C-alpha positions, 0 to 999 in steps of 0.5 A, spaced: 500 500 500 503 506 497 504 512 503 500 518 502 505 524 500 502 528 505 502 523 511 509 522 509 511 529 509 507 530 516 511 524 518 518 527 516 516 534 519 514 531 526 521 527 526 525 534 524 521 537 530 522 531 535 530 531 533 530 539 535 527 538 542 531 540 548 534 535 552 530 534 559 532 539 564 533 534 570 534 539 575 528 542 573 524 536 573 527 534 580 525 541 583 518 540 580 517 533 583 519 536 590 514 542 590 509 537 588 511 532 593 510 538 598 504 540 595 506 547 593 506 546 586 501 551 583 498 550 576 497 555 571 491 553 568 491 559 563 498 557 561 496 549 561 490 550 557 494 555 552 499 549 551 494 544 550 491 548 544 497 549 541 499 542 541 492 540 538 493 546 533 499 543 531 496 536 530 491 538 526 495 542 521 
């Protein structure tokens, strides 16, 4: 079964995007983990919603 050129193009772009993602900041992850454990981590619901929308828009394009 031949691959749709649009799908192939989107997969190639996704691969490029994944390769350009920054490496995980372990210190930041540990810091956030500690705040969560202490019950002091505050979630910015507006920022979280904005990020979800950005992600959904990227998937749709």
